[in-house]
C-alpha positions as CSV (number, residue, x, y, z in Angstrom):
1,M,-91.3,66.6,-134.9
2,V,-93.4,66.8,-131.8
3,C,-96.2,69.1,-130.8
4,R,-98.1,70.1,-127.7
5,S,-101.7,71.1,-127.9
6,T,-104.6,72.0,-125.6
7,V,-108.2,71.1,-126.1
8,P,-111.0,73.1,-124.3
9,M,-113.5,70.7,-122.8
10,Q,-116.9,71.1,-121.2
11,H,-118.4,68.7,-118.7
12,A,-121.8,68.5,-117.2
13,T,-121.8,68.5,-113.5
14,G,-124.6,67.2,-111.4
15,G,-125.5,65.4,-108.2
16,R,-125.9,67.0,-104.8
17,G,-125.3,70.7,-104.5
18,A,-125.3,71.3,-108.3
19,A,-127.9,71.6,-110.9
20,A,-127.9,68.9,-113.5
21,G,-126.6,70.1,-116.8
22,T,-124.3,72.9,-115.3
23,L,-121.3,73.3,-117.6
24,R,-117.8,73.3,-116.2
25,P,-115.0,74.3,-118.6
26,H,-111.8,72.3,-118.6
27,T,-108.6,72.3,-120.6
28,I,-106.6,69.1,-121.2
29,K,-102.9,69.6,-121.8
30,R,-101.5,67.0,-124.2
31,H,-98.2,65.4,-123.2
32,T,-95.5,65.6,-125.8
33,R,-96.0,63.0,-128.6
34,P,-95.7,62.9,-132.4
35,C,-97.8,65.3,-134.4
36,G,-100.9,64.0,-136.1
37,R,-102.3,62.2,-133.0
38,V,-105.9,62.9,-132.1
39,A,-107.0,65.2,-129.3
40,V,-110.1,64.5,-127.3
41,N,-113.1,66.8,-127.2
42,R,-115.5,64.7,-125.1
43,W,-118.9,65.5,-123.9
44,V,-120.1,63.8,-120.8
45,S,-123.9,63.5,-120.5
46,P,-125.2,63.6,-117.0
47,P,-127.9,61.3,-115.8
48,I,-131.3,62.9,-115.8
49,V,-133.6,62.0,-113.0
50,E,-137.2,61.9,-114.3
51,E,-140.3,59.9,-113.9
52,N,-139.8,56.2,-113.9
53,Q,-141.8,55.8,-117.2
54,G,-143.5,52.7,-115.9
55,F,-140.4,51.1,-114.5
56,V,-141.3,51.3,-110.8
57,T,-140.9,49.3,-107.7
58,G,-143.8,47.5,-106.1
59,N,-146.6,45.6,-107.6
60,N,-146.8,47.1,-111.1
61,P,-148.5,44.6,-113.4
62,S,-147.2,46.4,-116.5
63,L,-143.6,46.3,-115.5
64,A,-142.6,43.1,-117.3
65,V,-144.6,44.0,-120.4
66,R,-143.1,47.5,-120.6
67,W,-139.6,46.2,-120.0
68,A,-139.8,43.4,-122.6
69,A,-141.2,45.8,-125.1
70,L,-138.5,48.4,-124.7
71,A,-135.8,45.7,-124.8
72,A,-137.3,44.3,-128.1
73,L,-137.6,47.8,-129.5
74,T,-133.9,48.6,-128.7
75,I,-132.6,45.4,-130.2
76,A,-134.7,46.0,-133.3
77,Q,-133.1,49.4,-133.7
78,L,-129.6,48.0,-134.3
79,S,-128.2,48.7,-137.7
80,P,-127.6,45.8,-140.1
81,D,-124.0,45.3,-138.9
82,G,-125.1,45.2,-135.3
83,M,-124.1,48.7,-134.4
84,P,-126.6,50.6,-132.2
85,T,-128.5,53.4,-133.8
86,A,-129.1,56.7,-132.2
87,A,-132.6,55.5,-131.3
88,A,-131.2,52.4,-129.6
89,R,-128.8,54.5,-127.6
90,A,-131.6,56.8,-126.5
91,A,-133.7,53.9,-125.4
92,A,-130.9,52.4,-123.4
93,D,-130.3,55.8,-121.8
94,R,-134.0,56.0,-120.8
95,V,-133.8,52.6,-119.1
96,A,-130.6,53.5,-117.2
97,R,-132.1,56.7,-116.0
98,S,-135.2,54.9,-114.8
99,A,-133.0,52.6,-112.8
100,L,-131.1,55.5,-111.3
101,A,-134.4,57.1,-110.2
102,L,-135.5,54.0,-108.2
103,E,-135.0,53.5,-104.5
104,A,-132.2,50.9,-104.3
105,H,-131.9,48.1,-101.8
106,P,-128.3,47.1,-101.2
107,A,-129.1,44.1,-99.0
108,R,-131.2,42.6,-101.7
109,G,-128.4,43.5,-104.2
110,A,-125.9,41.6,-102.1
111,T,-128.1,38.5,-102.2
112,E,-128.7,38.7,-105.9
113,F,-125.0,39.4,-106.6
114,A,-124.0,36.3,-104.6
115,R,-126.5,34.2,-106.5
116,L,-126.1,35.5,-110.1
117,C,-122.7,37.2,-110.4
118,S,-120.2,35.8,-107.9
119,G,-119.4,32.8,-110.0
120,C,-117.4,35.0,-112.3
121,H,-116.7,38.2,-110.3
122,G,-115.9,36.4,-107.0
123,A,-117.6,36.3,-103.7
124,R,-116.3,39.8,-102.8
125,A,-116.6,41.2,-106.4
126,Q,-112.8,41.0,-106.6
127,G,-112.8,39.8,-110.2
128,D,-110.3,37.4,-111.9
129,P,-107.2,38.9,-113.5
130,G,-106.3,35.6,-115.2
131,L,-109.5,35.9,-117.2
132,A,-109.5,39.7,-117.4
133,I,-112.7,39.8,-115.3
134,P,-113.0,43.2,-113.6
135,E,-113.1,44.0,-109.9
136,L,-116.4,45.7,-109.2
137,A,-116.4,46.5,-105.5
138,G,-116.5,50.3,-105.0
139,Q,-117.3,51.1,-108.6
140,R,-119.6,54.0,-109.4
141,V,-123.3,53.2,-109.1
142,G,-124.3,55.1,-112.2
143,Y,-121.7,53.5,-114.3
144,L,-122.6,50.0,-113.1
145,I,-126.3,50.6,-113.9
146,R,-125.5,51.9,-117.4
147,Q,-123.3,48.9,-118.2
148,L,-126.0,46.4,-117.1
149,A,-128.4,48.2,-119.3
150,N,-125.9,48.2,-122.2
151,F,-125.3,44.5,-121.8
152,H,-128.9,43.6,-121.7
153,L,-129.9,45.8,-124.7
154,G,-127.0,44.7,-126.8
155,R,-124.9,47.9,-126.7
156,R,-122.0,46.1,-125.1
157,E,-120.7,42.7,-126.2
158,S,-119.9,39.8,-123.9
159,T,-121.2,36.3,-124.3
160,R,-121.0,35.6,-120.5
161,M,-122.7,38.8,-119.5
162,H,-125.4,38.5,-122.1
163,R,-126.2,35.0,-120.7
164,V,-126.4,36.4,-117.2
165,V,-128.5,39.5,-117.9
166,S,-130.9,37.6,-120.1
167,R,-132.1,35.7,-117.0
168,T,-135.5,36.7,-115.7
169,E,-134.0,37.5,-112.3
170,L,-131.8,40.2,-113.7
171,R,-134.0,41.9,-116.3
172,S,-135.5,44.8,-114.5
173,P,-134.1,48.2,-113.6
174,Q,-134.8,47.5,-110.0
175,D,-132.4,44.5,-110.1
176,W,-129.7,46.7,-111.5
177,A,-130.3,49.5,-109.0
178,D,-130.1,47.0,-106.1
179,I,-126.9,45.2,-107.3
180,A,-125.2,48.5,-108.2
181,A,-126.0,49.9,-104.8
182,Y,-124.4,46.9,-103.1
183,L,-121.3,47.0,-105.3
184,G,-120.9,50.7,-104.9
185,S,-120.8,50.4,-101.1
186,A,-118.6,47.3,-101.1
187,K,-115.0,47.6,-99.9
188,P,-112.4,47.2,-102.7
189,P,-109.8,44.4,-102.3
190,P,-106.5,45.3,-100.7
191,A,-104.6,44.4,-103.8
192,T,-105.1,44.0,-107.6
193,Q,-103.0,42.6,-110.4
194,T,-100.3,45.1,-111.6
195,G,-98.0,45.3,-114.5
196,S,-94.2,45.1,-114.5
197,G,-93.7,48.6,-113.2
198,A,-91.3,49.6,-116.0
199,N,-93.5,52.4,-117.3
200,V,-95.4,53.6,-114.3
201,A,-94.0,57.2,-114.4
202,L,-95.0,57.5,-118.1
203,G,-98.5,56.2,-117.2
204,R,-98.9,58.7,-114.4
205,G,-98.0,61.6,-116.8
206,I,-100.4,60.5,-119.5
207,F,-103.2,60.0,-117.1
208,H,-102.9,63.3,-115.3
209,E,-102.5,65.3,-118.4
210,Q,-105.0,63.6,-120.6
211,C,-107.5,61.5,-118.6
212,A,-107.9,63.1,-115.2
213,S,-110.3,65.9,-116.3
214,C,-112.9,63.2,-116.9
215,H,-111.9,60.4,-114.4
216,G,-110.7,62.8,-111.7
217,P,-107.2,63.3,-110.4
218,G,-107.5,60.1,-108.2
219,A,-109.2,58.1,-111.1
220,R,-112.4,57.9,-108.9
221,G,-114.8,58.7,-111.8
222,D,-117.9,60.9,-111.6
223,D,-121.2,59.3,-110.8
224,A,-123.0,62.3,-112.1
225,G,-121.6,61.8,-115.5
226,D,-121.5,58.0,-115.6
227,V,-117.7,58.1,-115.8
228,P,-116.2,54.9,-114.2
229,S,-113.7,54.7,-111.4
230,L,-110.5,53.2,-112.7
231,R,-109.0,52.6,-109.2
232,N,-108.7,49.2,-107.7
233,Q,-108.8,47.5,-111.1
234,H,-106.7,44.6,-112.5
235,Y,-104.0,45.4,-115.0
236,S,-105.1,42.7,-117.4
237,Y,-108.7,44.1,-117.6
238,L,-107.5,47.7,-118.1
239,V,-105.2,46.6,-121.0
240,K,-108.0,44.6,-122.6
241,Q,-110.6,47.3,-122.4
242,M,-108.2,50.0,-123.7
243,R,-107.4,47.8,-126.7
244,R,-111.1,47.0,-127.3
245,L,-111.9,50.7,-127.2
246,A,-109.1,51.5,-129.6
247,H,-110.4,48.9,-132.0
248,G,-114.0,50.2,-131.9
249,E,-115.3,47.1,-130.1
250,R,-117.0,49.0,-127.3
251,H,-120.1,50.4,-129.0
252,D,-121.3,52.1,-125.8
253,M,-118.4,54.5,-125.7
254,D,-117.7,57.9,-127.2
255,E,-116.1,57.9,-130.7
256,N,-113.7,60.6,-129.7
257,L,-112.4,58.4,-126.9
258,E,-111.9,55.6,-129.4
259,R,-109.9,57.8,-131.7
260,F,-107.8,59.1,-128.8
261,L,-106.9,55.6,-127.6
262,R,-106.0,54.6,-131.1
263,S,-103.1,57.1,-130.7
264,F,-101.6,55.0,-128.0
265,D,-98.8,52.6,-128.8
266,A,-98.2,49.4,-126.8
267,R,-96.0,51.2,-124.3
268,D,-98.6,53.9,-123.6
269,V,-101.3,51.2,-123.0
270,D,-99.0,49.3,-120.6
271,A,-98.0,52.5,-118.8
272,V,-101.5,53.8,-118.1
273,A,-102.9,50.4,-117.2
274,D,-100.0,49.7,-114.8
275,Y,-100.3,53.1,-113.2
276,L,-104.0,52.8,-112.6
277,S,-103.7,49.2,-111.3
278,R,-101.6,50.6,-108.4
279,L,-104.2,53.1,-107.2
280,R,-105.8,51.4,-104.2
281,G,-108.6,52.2,-101.8
282,P,-111.3,54.9,-102.0
283,E,-109.2,57.8,-100.9
284,G,-105.6,56.6,-101.0
285,P,-102.6,58.8,-101.9
286,Q,-101.3,59.0,-105.4
287,P,-98.1,56.9,-106.1
């Protein structure tokens, strides 16, 4: 037996020309699949621009002290099994918002990226599909900043990334703002790793019926809601992250999204990842 259901959703819009927190109703149409699978009712929190709370640019003598204290407090607020508590999530959100409120310097970000990040992500931020390392050029600035905050404060796991973000040169919100600004303006590579192509049509259907209301019809994401762009990304990385989400290994993500991805079988995962890996450029047509 199969069923088709719709789920009303509300998203917070923001950014230029819209007041932060304005609600925009959406409805997701589920594609036909066996009954009992989980529908998504996801709330997307917009970034809130507020005072920098001590994390400011310039010669602020309290910057390092305040930053270290907040980092220590956030890590201390992990539960015994390492899962972040609500207090830890709130602290990470405050740090990310402070970075978003700063004036970014892309030229400095380019220098810092080349020095600290290019060893893994490549000289042009093209990633490495063989190691499932993501392509970052053209990614949403708000999402990049939030992920750097999550890695630094232990809300997202990666031994390599923890090693990098623990360095003194990449500890402050200003560093994150600068690097994110550079990557957000960088030109994506002309090609990314793709899958076999066998299930692309299925992937397109799943994405446009179930994922596009958050990620956009072109999978470009929404900087106002910290939703990532999924374009210009390697197939291997997309598959890896979808599986990690389904298994609850991405503690920085919404639990409803985890439950939703657990409803995917191996063919669904391959289909969506393969379809997304073929979306190229900032404004390219849909295949």
